[in-house]
N, CA, C and O atoms as a Tripos MOL2 file, in Angstrom:
@<TRIPOS>MOLECULE
protein
  280   279    70     0     0
PROTEIN
NO_CHARGES

@<TRIPOS>ATOM
      1 N          34.4800  179.9800  -11.9690 N.3       1 MET1
      2 CA         34.8580  180.1380  -10.5820 C.3       1 MET1
      3 C          34.3740  181.4950  -10.1030 C.2       1 MET1
      4 O          34.4340  182.4840  -10.8340 O.2       1 MET1
      5 N          33.8980  181.5300   -8.8780 N.am      2 HIS2
      6 CA         33.4660  182.7890   -8.2740 C.3       2 HIS2
      7 C          34.6530  183.4330   -7.5790 C.2       2 HIS2
      8 O          35.5250  182.7480   -7.0440 O.2       2 HIS2
      9 N          34.6740  184.7290   -7.5940 N.am      3 ARG3
     10 CA         35.7650  185.4620   -6.9570 C.3       3 ARG3
     11 C          35.1650  186.3040   -5.8350 C.2       3 ARG3
     12 O          34.1440  186.9700   -6.0080 O.2       3 ARG3
     13 N          35.8200  186.2530   -4.6960 N.am      4 LEU4
     14 CA         35.4240  187.0510   -3.5440 C.3       4 LEU4
     15 C          36.5370  188.0460   -3.2870 C.2       4 LEU4
     16 O          37.6900  187.6640   -3.0900 O.2       4 LEU4
     17 N          36.1920  189.3150   -3.2870 N.am      5 THR5
     18 CA         37.1780  190.3590   -3.0410 C.3       5 THR5
     19 C          36.7940  191.0700   -1.7510 C.2       5 THR5
     20 O          35.6610  191.5210   -1.5830 O.2       5 THR5
     21 N          37.7610  191.1600   -0.8470 N.am      6 ILE6
     22 CA         37.5130  191.8680    0.4040 C.3       6 ILE6
     23 C          38.5970  192.9190    0.5990 C.2       6 ILE6
     24 O          39.7180  192.7760    0.1110 O.2       6 ILE6
     25 N          38.2490  193.9520    1.3050 N.am      7 GLU7
     26 CA         39.2250  194.9800    1.6340 C.3       7 GLU7
     27 C          39.5400  194.8700    3.1130 C.2       7 GLU7
     28 O          38.6350  194.8310    3.9470 O.2       7 GLU7
     29 N          40.8140  194.8210    3.4350 N.am      8 VAL8
     30 CA         41.2500  194.7570    4.8310 C.3       8 VAL8
     31 C          42.3190  195.8050    5.0480 C.2       8 VAL8
     32 O          43.0200  196.2010    4.1170 O.2       8 VAL8
     33 N          42.4350  196.2490    6.2890 N.am      9 ASP9
     34 CA         43.4720  197.2290    6.5590 C.3       9 ASP9
     35 C          44.8340  196.5370    6.5740 C.2       9 ASP9
     36 O          44.9210  195.3100    6.6110 O.2       9 ASP9
     37 N          45.8730  197.3280    6.5450 N.am     10 ARG10
     38 CA         47.2410  196.8200    6.4410 C.3      10 ARG10
     39 C          47.5950  195.8900    7.6070 C.2      10 ARG10
     40 O          48.2470  194.8660    7.4050 O.2      10 ARG10
     41 N          47.1690  196.2400    8.8170 N.am     11 GLN11
     42 CA         47.4900  195.4330    9.9890 C.3      11 GLN11
     43 C          46.8590  194.0410    9.8910 C.2      11 GLN11
     44 O          47.5260  193.0390   10.1530 O.2      11 GLN11
     45 N          45.5950  193.9760    9.5220 N.am     12 LEU12
     46 CA         44.9330  192.6780    9.3870 C.3      12 LEU12
     47 C          45.5750  191.8600    8.2710 C.2      12 LEU12
     48 O          45.7440  190.6480    8.4060 O.2      12 LEU12
     49 N          45.9330  192.5170    7.1720 N.am     13 TYR13
     50 CA         46.5710  191.8170    6.0630 C.3      13 TYR13
     51 C          47.8930  191.1830    6.5240 C.2      13 TYR13
     52 O          48.1840  190.0320    6.2000 O.2      13 TYR13
     53 N          48.6710  191.9350    7.2690 N.am     14 ARG14
     54 CA         49.9460  191.3950    7.7800 C.3      14 ARG14
     55 C          49.6980  190.2340    8.7320 C.2      14 ARG14
     56 O          50.4360  189.2490    8.7100 O.2      14 ARG14
     57 N          48.6700  190.3380    9.5660 N.am     15 GLN15
     58 CA         48.3470  189.2490   10.4830 C.3      15 GLN15
     59 C          47.9560  187.9880    9.7070 C.2      15 GLN15
     60 O          48.3540  186.8800   10.0660 O.2      15 GLN15
     61 N          47.1820  188.1690    8.6530 N.am     16 LEU16
     62 CA         46.7920  187.0300    7.8260 C.3      16 LEU16
     63 C          48.0050  186.4030    7.1440 C.2      16 LEU16
     64 O          48.1250  185.1800    7.0790 O.2      16 LEU16
     65 N          48.8960  187.2440    6.6390 N.am     17 GLU17
     66 CA         50.1150  186.7330    6.0060 C.3      17 GLU17
     67 C          50.9630  185.9420    7.0010 C.2      17 GLU17
     68 O          51.4560  184.8590    6.6830 O.2      17 GLU17
     69 N          51.1280  186.4850    8.1950 N.am     18 GLN18
     70 CA         51.9350  185.8040    9.2090 C.3      18 GLN18
     71 C          51.3040  184.4760    9.6150 C.2      18 GLN18
     72 O          52.0020  183.4730    9.7620 O.2      18 GLN18
     73 N          49.9880  184.4680    9.7960 N.am     19 ALA19
     74 CA         49.3000  183.2350   10.1620 C.3      19 ALA19
     75 C          49.4260  182.1990    9.0420 C.2      19 ALA19
     76 O          49.5990  181.0090    9.3090 O.2      19 ALA19
     77 N          49.3400  182.6480    7.8000 N.am     20 ALA20
     78 CA         49.4890  181.7370    6.6690 C.3      20 ALA20
     79 C          50.8770  181.0970    6.6830 C.2      20 ALA20
     80 O          51.0150  179.8980    6.4420 O.2      20 ALA20
     81 N          51.8840  181.8890    6.9610 N.am     21 GLN21
     82 CA         53.2500  181.3500    7.0240 C.3      21 GLN21
     83 C          53.3930  180.3490    8.1580 C.2      21 GLN21
     84 O          53.9900  179.2870    7.9810 O.2      21 GLN21
     85 N          52.8510  180.6820    9.3170 N.am     22 VAL22
     86 CA         52.9340  179.7920   10.4800 C.3      22 VAL22
     87 C          52.2650  178.4530   10.1920 C.2      22 VAL22
     88 O          52.7660  177.4020   10.5910 O.2      22 VAL22
     89 N          51.1360  178.4970    9.5020 N.am     23 HIS23
     90 CA         50.3790  177.2780    9.2030 C.3      23 HIS23
     91 C          50.7960  176.6350    7.8770 C.2      23 HIS23
     92 O          50.2020  175.6450    7.4500 O.2      23 HIS23
     93 N          51.8110  177.1960    7.2340 N.am     24 HIS24
     94 CA         52.3030  176.6830    5.9410 C.3      24 HIS24
     95 C          51.1700  176.6210    4.9130 C.2      24 HIS24
     96 O          50.9700  175.6100    4.2410 O.2      24 HIS24
     97 N          50.4430  177.7230    4.8130 N.am     25 LEU25
     98 CA         49.3190  177.8230    3.8970 C.3      25 LEU25
     99 C          49.4800  179.0390    3.0060 C.2      25 LEU25
    100 O          50.2540  179.9510    3.3000 O.2      25 LEU25
    101 N          48.7370  179.0350    1.9160 N.am     26 SER26
    102 CA         48.6560  180.2490    1.1100 C.3      26 SER26
    103 C          47.7570  181.2400    1.8550 C.2      26 SER26
    104 O          47.0370  180.8650    2.7800 O.2      26 SER26
    105 N          47.8080  182.4740    1.4490 N.am     27 LEU27
    106 CA         46.9530  183.4900    2.0590 C.3      27 LEU27
    107 C          45.4820  183.1120    1.8780 C.2      27 LEU27
    108 O          44.6790  183.2540    2.8000 O.2      27 LEU27
    109 N          45.1420  182.6350    0.6960 N.am     28 GLU28
    110 CA         43.7660  182.2160    0.4180 C.3      28 GLU28
    111 C          43.3520  181.0670    1.3420 C.2      28 GLU28
    112 O          42.2560  181.0850    1.9020 O.2      28 GLU28
    113 N          44.2150  180.0820    1.4990 N.am     29 ALA29
    114 CA         43.8960  178.9400    2.3580 C.3      29 ALA29
    115 C          43.7470  179.3700    3.8180 C.2      29 ALA29
    116 O          42.9020  178.8360    4.5360 O.2      29 ALA29
    117 N          44.5530  180.3220    4.2560 N.am     30 GLU30
    118 CA         44.4350  180.8260    5.6230 C.3      30 GLU30
    119 C          43.0930  181.5270    5.8160 C.2      30 GLU30
    120 O          42.4490  181.3620    6.8530 O.2      30 GLU30
    121 N          42.6770  182.2970    4.8370 N.am     31 CYS31
    122 CA         41.3660  182.9560    4.9320 C.3      31 CYS31
    123 C          40.2540  181.9180    4.9910 C.2      31 CYS31
    124 O          39.3160  182.0510    5.7780 O.2      31 CYS31
    125 N          40.3570  180.8840    4.1600 N.am     32 ARG32
    126 CA         39.3570  179.8130    4.2000 C.3      32 ARG32
    127 C          39.3580  179.0990    5.5450 C.2      32 ARG32
    128 O          38.3020  178.7600    6.0800 O.2      32 ARG32
    129 N          40.5620  178.8730    6.0910 N.am     33 ARG33
    130 CA         40.6740  178.2030    7.3870 C.3      33 ARG33
    131 C          39.9530  179.0190    8.4560 C.2      33 ARG33
    132 O          39.2250  178.4770    9.2870 O.2      33 ARG33
    133 N          40.1690  180.3170    8.4160 N.am     34 ARG34
    134 CA         39.5190  181.1860    9.4020 C.3      34 ARG34
    135 C          38.0110  181.2410    9.1960 C.2      34 ARG34
    136 O          37.2480  181.2290   10.1620 O.2      34 ARG34
    137 N          37.5870  181.2990    7.9570 N.am     35 LEU35
    138 CA         36.1520  181.3170    7.6800 C.3      35 LEU35
    139 C          35.4880  180.0140    8.1190 C.2      35 LEU35
    140 O          34.3460  180.0210    8.5790 O.2      35 LEU35
    141 N          36.1930  178.9130    7.9800 N.am     36 SER36
    142 CA         35.5900  177.6270    8.3560 C.3      36 SER36
    143 C          35.3120  177.5650    9.8490 C.2      36 SER36
    144 O          34.4230  176.8310   10.2810 O.2      36 SER36
    145 N          36.0560  178.3190   10.6410 N.am     37 GLY37
    146 CA         35.7720  178.3960   12.0710 C.3      37 GLY37
    147 C          34.4420  179.0710   12.3550 C.2      37 GLY37
    148 O          33.8370  178.8430   13.4020 O.2      37 GLY37
    149 N          33.9940  179.8880   11.4410 N.am     38 LEU38
    150 CA         32.7000  180.5770   11.5760 C.3      38 LEU38
    151 C          31.5810  179.8070   10.8990 C.2      38 LEU38
    152 O          30.4160  180.1950   10.9800 O.2      38 LEU38
    153 N          31.9270  178.7360   10.2440 N.am     39 GLU39
    154 CA         30.9860  177.9930    9.4070 C.3      39 GLU39
    155 C          29.7180  177.6030   10.1520 C.2      39 GLU39
    156 O          28.6170  177.7380    9.6170 O.2      39 GLU39
    157 N          29.8620  177.1250   11.3680 N.am     40 CYS40
    158 CA         28.6930  176.6470   12.0990 C.3      40 CYS40
    159 C          27.7890  177.7820   12.5460 C.2      40 CYS40
    160 O          26.6640  177.5300   12.9770 O.2      40 CYS40
    161 N          28.2380  179.0030   12.4590 N.am     41 GLN41
    162 CA         27.4760  180.1360   12.9590 C.3      41 GLN41
    163 C          26.5590  180.7650   11.9160 C.2      41 GLN41
    164 O          25.6760  181.5470   12.2690 O.2      41 GLN41
    165 N          26.7490  180.4430   10.6500 N.am     42 SER42
    166 CA         25.9930  181.1340    9.6140 C.3      42 SER42
    167 C          25.7020  180.2030    8.4330 C.2      42 SER42
    168 O          26.6110  179.6080    7.8550 O.2      42 SER42
    169 N          24.4300  180.0940    8.0940 N.am     43 ARG43
    170 CA         24.0710  179.2720    6.9230 C.3      43 ARG43
    171 C          24.6470  179.8740    5.6390 C.2      43 ARG43
    172 O          25.0240  179.1470    4.7190 O.2      43 ARG43
    173 N          24.7110  181.1910    5.5840 N.am     44 TYR44
    174 CA         25.2960  181.8480    4.4160 C.3      44 TYR44
    175 C          26.7620  181.4480    4.2710 C.2      44 TYR44
    176 O          27.2050  181.1050    3.1750 O.2      44 TYR44
    177 N          27.5240  181.4910    5.3770 N.am     45 LEU45
    178 CA         28.9280  181.0970    5.3160 C.3      45 LEU45
    179 C          29.0690  179.6230    4.9780 C.2      45 LEU45
    180 O          30.0050  179.2410    4.2750 O.2      45 LEU45
    181 N          28.1580  178.7860    5.4650 N.am     46 GLN46
    182 CA         28.1940  177.3730    5.1200 C.3      46 GLN46
    183 C          28.0710  177.2010    3.6050 C.2      46 GLN46
    184 O          28.8210  176.4380    2.9960 O.2      46 GLN46
    185 N          27.1300  177.9070    3.0130 N.am     47 ALA47
    186 CA         26.9250  177.8120    1.5710 C.3      47 ALA47
    187 C          28.1160  178.3730    0.8000 C.2      47 ALA47
    188 O          28.5490  177.7840   -0.1900 O.2      47 ALA47
    189 N          28.6400  179.5000    1.2470 N.am     48 LEU48
    190 CA         29.7860  180.1130    0.5890 C.3      48 LEU48
    191 C          31.0000  179.1950    0.6420 C.2      48 LEU48
    192 O          31.6750  179.0110   -0.3710 O.2      48 LEU48
    193 N          31.2880  178.6190    1.8000 N.am     49 LEU49
    194 CA         32.4310  177.7110    1.9240 C.3      49 LEU49
    195 C          32.2410  176.4470    1.1040 C.2      49 LEU49
    196 O          33.1970  175.9460    0.5110 O.2      49 LEU49
    197 N          31.0390  175.9330    1.0610 N.am     50 ALA50
    198 CA         30.7760  174.7470    0.2450 C.3      50 ALA50
    199 C          31.0490  175.0520   -1.2240 C.2      50 ALA50
    200 O          31.6200  174.2280   -1.9380 O.2      50 ALA50
    201 N          30.6470  176.2160   -1.6640 N.am     51 GLU51
    202 CA         30.8890  176.6220   -3.0440 C.3      51 GLU51
    203 C          32.3770  176.8020   -3.3230 C.2      51 GLU51
    204 O          32.8730  176.3930   -4.3730 O.2      51 GLU51
    205 N          33.0860  177.4170   -2.3740 N.am     52 MET52
    206 CA         34.5340  177.6130   -2.5420 C.3      52 MET52
    207 C          35.2600  176.2680   -2.5850 C.2      52 MET52
    208 O          36.1810  176.0820   -3.3800 O.2      52 MET52
    209 N          34.8430  175.3290   -1.7270 N.am     53 ARG53
    210 CA         35.4680  173.9980   -1.7320 C.3      53 ARG53
    211 C          35.1970  173.2820   -3.0460 C.2      53 ARG53
    212 O          36.0900  172.6450   -3.6060 O.2      53 ARG53
    213 N          33.9800  173.3840   -3.5350 N.am     54 ALA54
    214 CA         33.6440  172.7440   -4.8090 C.3      54 ALA54
    215 C          34.4720  173.3410   -5.9450 C.2      54 ALA54
    216 O          34.9680  172.6120   -6.8040 O.2      54 ALA54
    217 N          34.6180  174.6520   -5.9490 N.am     55 ASP55
    218 CA         35.4380  175.3060   -6.9710 C.3      55 ASP55
    219 C          36.8950  174.8480   -6.8790 C.2      55 ASP55
    220 O          37.5330  174.5920   -7.9010 O.2      55 ASP55
    221 N          37.4180  174.7450   -5.6620 N.am     56 ALA56
    222 CA         38.8030  174.3080   -5.4740 C.3      56 ALA56
    223 C          38.9710  172.8640   -5.9420 C.2      56 ALA56
    224 O          39.9710  172.5300   -6.5780 O.2      56 ALA56
    225 N          37.9990  172.0110   -5.6300 N.am     57 ASP57
    226 CA         38.0560  170.6160   -6.0890 C.3      57 ASP57
    227 C          38.0360  170.5400   -7.6130 C.2      57 ASP57
    228 O          38.7730  169.7590   -8.2160 O.2      57 ASP57
    229 N          37.1920  171.3520   -8.2200 N.am     58 GLU58
    230 CA         37.1020  171.3730   -9.6800 C.3      58 GLU58
    231 C          38.4230  171.8110  -10.3040 C.2      58 GLU58
    232 O          38.8700  171.2350  -11.2960 O.2      58 GLU58
    233 N          39.0400  172.8270   -9.7190 N.am     59 GLU59
    234 CA         40.3360  173.2980  -10.2240 C.3      59 GLU59
    235 C          41.3880  172.1980  -10.1150 C.2      59 GLU59
    236 O          42.2050  172.0270  -11.0200 O.2      59 GLU59
    237 N          41.3690  171.4470   -9.0020 N.am     60 ARG60
    238 CA         42.3380  170.3540   -8.8420 C.3      60 ARG60
    239 C          42.1180  169.2780   -9.9030 C.2      60 ARG60
    240 O          43.0800  168.7560  -10.4660 O.2      60 ARG60
    241 N          40.8650  168.9480  -10.1750 N.am     61 TRP61
    242 CA         40.5840  167.9370  -11.1970 C.3      61 TRP61
    243 C          41.0150  168.4180  -12.5750 C.2      61 TRP61
    244 O          41.5680  167.6490  -13.3620 O.2      61 TRP61
    245 N          40.7650  169.6730  -12.8620 N.am     62 ARG62
    246 CA         41.1940  170.2320  -14.1580 C.3      62 ARG62
    247 C          42.7100  170.1710  -14.3000 C.2      62 ARG62
    248 O          43.2290  169.8160  -15.3580 O.2      62 ARG62
    249 N          43.4120  170.5200  -13.2280 N.am     63 ALA63
    250 CA         44.8710  170.4840  -13.2610 C.3      63 ALA63
    251 C          45.3600  169.0610  -13.4890 C.2      63 ALA63
    252 O          46.3070  168.8480  -14.2460 O.2      63 ALA63
    253 N          44.7350  168.0960  -12.8520 N.am     64 ARG64
    254 CA         45.1140  166.6880  -13.0560 C.3      64 ARG64
    255 C          44.8660  166.2550  -14.5010 C.2      64 ARG64
    256 O          45.6920  165.5810  -15.1180 O.2      64 ARG64
    257 N          43.7000  166.6630  -15.0250 N.am     65 ASP65
    258 CA         43.3770  166.3090  -16.4040 C.3      65 ASP65
    259 C          44.3660  166.9380  -17.3720 C.2      65 ASP65
    260 O          44.7770  166.3040  -18.3430 O.2      65 ASP65
    261 N          44.7500  168.1890  -17.1110 N.am     66 ASP66
    262 CA         45.7210  168.8750  -17.9600 C.3      66 ASP66
    263 C          47.0700  168.1620  -17.9310 C.2      66 ASP66
    264 O          47.7410  168.0520  -18.9570 O.2      66 ASP66
    265 N          47.4650  167.6790  -16.7560 N.am     67 ASP67
    266 CA         48.7220  166.9430  -16.6270 C.3      67 ASP67
    267 C          48.6750  165.6350  -17.3960 C.2      67 ASP67
    268 O          49.6820  165.2220  -17.9700 O.2      67 ASP67
    269 N          47.5410  164.9870  -17.4160 N.am     68 ARG68
    270 CA         47.4120  163.7070  -18.1250 C.3      68 ARG68
    271 C          47.4420  163.8850  -19.6320 C.2      68 ARG68
    272 O          47.9490  163.0220  -20.3480 O.2      68 ARG68
    273 N          46.9050  164.9970  -20.1200 N.am     69 VAL69
    274 CA         46.8300  165.2470  -21.5540 C.3      69 VAL69
    275 C          48.2170  165.4770  -22.1310 C.2      69 VAL69
    276 O          48.4990  165.0600  -23.2550 O.2      69 VAL69
    277 N          49.0670  166.1240  -21.3900 N.am     70 GLU70
    278 CA         50.4030  166.4520  -21.8770 C.3      70 GLU70
    279 C          51.2260  165.2450  -21.9090 C.2      70 GLU70
    280 O          52.3940  165.3040  -22.2910 O.2      70 GLU70
@<TRIPOS>BOND
     1     1     2 1
     2     2     3 1
     3     3     4 2
     4     3     5 am
     5     5     6 1
     6     6     7 1
     7     7     8 2
     8     7     9 am
     9     9    10 1
    10    10    11 1
    11    11    12 2
    12    11    13 am
    13    13    14 1
    14    14    15 1
    15    15    16 2
    16    15    17 am
    17    17    18 1
    18    18    19 1
    19    19    20 2
    20    19    21 am
    21    21    22 1
    22    22    23 1
    23    23    24 2
    24    23    25 am
    25    25    26 1
    26    26    27 1
    27    27    28 2
    28    27    29 am
    29    29    30 1
    30    30    31 1
    31    31    32 2
    32    31    33 am
    33    33    34 1
    34    34    35 1
    35    35    36 2
    36    35    37 am
    37    37    38 1
    38    38    39 1
    39    39    40 2
    40    39    41 am
    41    41    42 1
    42    42    43 1
    43    43    44 2
    44    43    45 am
    45    45    46 1
    46    46    47 1
    47    47    48 2
    48    47    49 am
    49    49    50 1
    50    50    51 1
    51    51    52 2
    52    51    53 am
    53    53    54 1
    54    54    55 1
    55    55    56 2
    56    55    57 am
    57    57    58 1
    58    58    59 1
    59    59    60 2
    60    59    61 am
    61    61    62 1
    62    62    63 1
    63    63    64 2
    64    63    65 am
    65    65    66 1
    66    66    67 1
    67    67    68 2
    68    67    69 am
    69    69    70 1
    70    70    71 1
    71    71    72 2
    72    71    73 am
    73    73    74 1
    74    74    75 1
    75    75    76 2
    76    75    77 am
    77    77    78 1
    78    78    79 1
    79    79    80 2
    80    79    81 am
    81    81    82 1
    82    82    83 1
    83    83    84 2
    84    83    85 am
    85    85    86 1
    86    86    87 1
    87    87    88 2
    88    87    89 am
    89    89    90 1
    90    90    91 1
    91    91    92 2
    92    91    93 am
    93    93    94 1
    94    94    95 1
    95    95    96 2
    96    95    97 am
    97    97    98 1
    98    98    99 1
    99    99   100 2
   100    99   101 am
   101   101   102 1
   102   102   103 1
   103   103   104 2
   104   103   105 am
   105   105   106 1
   106   106   107 1
   107   107   108 2
   108   107   109 am
   109   109   110 1
   110   110   111 1
   111   111   112 2
   112   111   113 am
   113   113   114 1
   114   114   115 1
   115   115   116 2
   116   115   117 am
   117   117   118 1
   118   118   119 1
   119   119   120 2
   120   119   121 am
   121   121   122 1
   122   122   123 1
   123   123   124 2
   124   123   125 am
   125   125   126 1
   126   126   127 1
   127   127   128 2
   128   127   129 am
   129   129   130 1
   130   130   131 1
   131   131   132 2
   132   131   133 am
   133   133   134 1
   134   134   135 1
   135   135   136 2
   136   135   137 am
   137   137   138 1
   138   138   139 1
   139   139   140 2
   140   139   141 am
   141   141   142 1
   142   142   143 1
   143   143   144 2
   144   143   145 am
   145   145   146 1
   146   146   147 1
   147   147   148 2
   148   147   149 am
   149   149   150 1
   150   150   151 1
   151   151   152 2
   152   151   153 am
   153   153   154 1
   154   154   155 1
   155   155   156 2
   156   155   157 am
   157   157   158 1
   158   158   159 1
   159   159   160 2
   160   159   161 am
   161   161   162 1
   162   162   163 1
   163   163   164 2
   164   163   165 am
   165   165   166 1
   166   166   167 1
   167   167   168 2
   168   167   169 am
   169   169   170 1
   170   170   171 1
   171   171   172 2
   172   171   173 am
   173   173   174 1
   174   174   175 1
   175   175   176 2
   176   175   177 am
   177   177   178 1
   178   178   179 1
   179   179   180 2
   180   179   181 am
   181   181   182 1
   182   182   183 1
   183   183   184 2
   184   183   185 am
   185   185   186 1
   186   186   187 1
   187   187   188 2
   188   187   189 am
   189   189   190 1
   190   190   191 1
   191   191   192 2
   192   191   193 am
   193   193   194 1
   194   194   195 1
   195   195   196 2
   196   195   197 am
   197   197   198 1
   198   198   199 1
   199   199   200 2
   200   199   201 am
   201   201   202 1
   202   202   203 1
   203   203   204 2
   204   203   205 am
   205   205   206 1
   206   206   207 1
   207   207   208 2
   208   207   209 am
   209   209   210 1
   210   210   211 1
   211   211   212 2
   212   211   213 am
   213   213   214 1
   214   214   215 1
   215   215   216 2
   216   215   217 am
   217   217   218 1
   218   218   219 1
   219   219   220 2
   220   219   221 am
   221   221   222 1
   222   222   223 1
   223   223   224 2
   224   223   225 am
   225   225   226 1
   226   226   227 1
   227   227   228 2
   228   227   229 am
   229   229   230 1
   230   230   231 1
   231   231   232 2
   232   231   233 am
   233   233   234 1
   234   234   235 1
   235   235   236 2
   236   235   237 am
   237   237   238 1
   238   238   239 1
   239   239   240 2
   240   239   241 am
   241   241   242 1
   242   242   243 1
   243   243   244 2
   244   243   245 am
   245   245   246 1
   246   246   247 1
   247   247   248 2
   248   247   249 am
   249   249   250 1
   250   250   251 1
   251   251   252 2
   252   251   253 am
   253   253   254 1
   254   254   255 1
   255   255   256 2
   256   255   257 am
   257   257   258 1
   258   258   259 1
   259   259   260 2
   260   259   261 am
   261   261   262 1
   262   262   263 1
   263   263   264 2
   264   263   265 am
   265   265   266 1
   266   266   267 1
   267   267   268 2
   268   267   269 am
   269   269   270 1
   270   270   271 1
   271   271   272 2
   272   271   273 am
   273   273   274 1
   274   274   275 1
   275   275   276 2
   276   275   277 am
   277   277   278 1
   278   278   279 1
   279   279   280 2
@<TRIPOS>SUBSTRUCTURE
     1 MET1         2 RESIDUE 1 A MET
     2 HIS2         6 RESIDUE 1 A HIS
     3 ARG3        10 RESIDUE 1 A ARG
     4 LEU4        14 RESIDUE 1 A LEU
     5 THR5        18 RESIDUE 1 A THR
     6 ILE6        22 RESIDUE 1 A ILE
     7 GLU7        26 RESIDUE 1 A GLU
     8 VAL8        30 RESIDUE 1 A VAL
     9 ASP9        34 RESIDUE 1 A ASP
    10 ARG10       38 RESIDUE 1 A ARG
    11 GLN11       42 RESIDUE 1 A GLN
    12 LEU12       46 RESIDUE 1 A LEU
    13 TYR13       50 RESIDUE 1 A TYR
    14 ARG14       54 RESIDUE 1 A ARG
    15 GLN15       58 RESIDUE 1 A GLN
    16 LEU16       62 RESIDUE 1 A LEU
    17 GLU17       66 RESIDUE 1 A GLU
    18 GLN18       70 RESIDUE 1 A GLN
    19 ALA19       74 RESIDUE 1 A ALA
    20 ALA20       78 RESIDUE 1 A ALA
    21 GLN21       82 RESIDUE 1 A GLN
    22 VAL22       86 RESIDUE 1 A VAL
    23 HIS23       90 RESIDUE 1 A HIS
    24 HIS24       94 RESIDUE 1 A HIS
    25 LEU25       98 RESIDUE 1 A LEU
    26 SER26      102 RESIDUE 1 A SER
    27 LEU27      106 RESIDUE 1 A LEU
    28 GLU28      110 RESIDUE 1 A GLU
    29 ALA29      114 RESIDUE 1 A ALA
    30 GLU30      118 RESIDUE 1 A GLU
    31 CYS31      122 RESIDUE 1 A CYS
    32 ARG32      126 RESIDUE 1 A ARG
    33 ARG33      130 RESIDUE 1 A ARG
    34 ARG34      134 RESIDUE 1 A ARG
    35 LEU35      138 RESIDUE 1 A LEU
    36 SER36      142 RESIDUE 1 A SER
    37 GLY37      146 RESIDUE 1 A GLY
    38 LEU38      150 RESIDUE 1 A LEU
    39 GLU39      154 RESIDUE 1 A GLU
    40 CYS40      158 RESIDUE 1 A CYS
    41 GLN41      162 RESIDUE 1 A GLN
    42 SER42      166 RESIDUE 1 A SER
    43 ARG43      170 RESIDUE 1 A ARG
    44 TYR44      174 RESIDUE 1 A TYR
    45 LEU45      178 RESIDUE 1 A LEU
    46 GLN46      182 RESIDUE 1 A GLN
    47 ALA47      186 RESIDUE 1 A ALA
    48 LEU48      190 RESIDUE 1 A LEU
    49 LEU49      194 RESIDUE 1 A LEU
    50 ALA50      198 RESIDUE 1 A ALA
    51 GLU51      202 RESIDUE 1 A GLU
    52 MET52      206 RESIDUE 1 A MET
    53 ARG53      210 RESIDUE 1 A ARG
    54 ALA54      214 RESIDUE 1 A ALA
    55 ASP55      218 RESIDUE 1 A ASP
    56 ALA56      222 RESIDUE 1 A ALA
    57 ASP57      226 RESIDUE 1 A ASP
    58 GLU58      230 RESIDUE 1 A GLU
    59 GLU59      234 RESIDUE 1 A GLU
    60 ARG60      238 RESIDUE 1 A ARG
    61 TRP61      242 RESIDUE 1 A TRP
    62 ARG62      246 RESIDUE 1 A ARG
    63 ALA63      250 RESIDUE 1 A ALA
    64 ARG64      254 RESIDUE 1 A ARG
    65 ASP65      258 RESIDUE 1 A ASP
    66 ASP66      262 RESIDUE 1 A ASP
    67 ASP67      266 RESIDUE 1 A ASP
    68 ARG68      270 RESIDUE 1 A ARG
    69 VAL69      274 RESIDUE 1 A VAL
    70 GLU70      278 RESIDUE 1 A GLU
């Protein structure tokens, strides 16, 4: 899995946290939701989001497989 690390100021971080709560999402999902709004504007963002979605799908499949094994 690829990891993306960003630095944000305290005010933006709080805004992201509040938006995540309002939308009943994790902080990561809220960031993805916001990035997807920019998706059509940048081929780089399109590729990055596609990769993040694929990684998330893979993690879900692994979790399902782990549940079945137990």
